[in-house]
C-alpha atoms as one frame of an Amber mdcrd trajectory, in Angstrom:
protein
 -12.047 -10.563 -12.681 -10.801  -7.678 -10.345  -9.498  -4.545 -11.107  -7.433
  -1.703  -9.560  -7.439   1.785  -9.593  -4.261   3.328  -7.156  -5.266   6.024
  -5.115  -2.004   7.570  -3.565   1.437   6.483  -2.535   3.280   6.565   0.175
   6.836   7.671   1.154   8.272   5.295   3.746  11.846   4.855   5.588  12.527
   1.137   7.140  14.100   0.649  10.660  17.864   0.710   8.287  17.235   3.338
   6.975  15.906   2.048   3.494  13.401   3.899   1.719  10.275   2.557  -0.043
   7.100   3.207  -1.686   3.460   1.331  -0.502   0.965   2.440  -2.607  -2.578
   1.633  -1.910  -4.994   0.958  -4.682  -8.893   0.185  -4.869 -10.159  -3.118
  -5.472 -13.361  -2.244  -8.394 -16.446  -4.819  -6.296 -16.959  -7.097  -9.673
 -20.121 -10.087  -9.753 -17.635 -12.219  -7.081 -16.835  -8.768  -4.499 -19.476
  -7.186  -3.535 -17.774  -3.728  -2.070 -14.567  -2.449  -3.042 -11.802  -2.891
  -0.492  -8.128  -1.729  -0.614  -4.759  -2.790  -0.512  -1.800  -2.516  -0.252
   1.625  -3.243  -1.326   5.386  -2.078  -1.934   6.430  -0.541  -5.570   8.258
  -3.388  -5.971   5.380  -6.198  -5.561   5.487  -7.204  -1.666   2.306  -7.910
   0.257   2.094  -4.379   2.665  -0.710  -4.690   5.387  -2.152  -0.863   7.180
  -0.851  -0.984  10.536  -2.070   2.758  11.519  -1.605   6.258  10.430   1.670
   6.446  10.407   3.458   2.785   9.467   2.737  -0.591   7.352   4.015  -4.122
   7.614   5.503  -5.226   4.744   4.423  -9.023   5.170   7.289 -11.389   3.572
   9.647  -8.948   4.681   8.403  -8.948   7.987   8.841  -5.423   8.650   7.757
  -2.523   9.713   8.055   0.441   7.841   7.132   4.646   8.935   5.328   7.059
   6.315   7.040   9.790   5.549   3.959  11.468   3.646   1.953  10.073   1.212
   1.948  11.221  -2.430  -1.064  12.033  -4.601  -1.760  10.115  -7.398  -0.789
  12.676 -10.644  -4.594  12.362 -13.028
């Protein structure tokens, strides 16, 4: 089974002005996966896809959100 490690969070804003937080996480390799992979999701559990340095696409809503700033994970 894959394990996830959160690397950082992004504060984002949609076109309608709705705030959201996107979590960047790395799926750590196991027997089935040979290399780690980065995934993105909102704090509400919606899958997100990074479009470029400044934007994410929230897949179920079809909404593009703009990154306001990155929040470093506290250790």
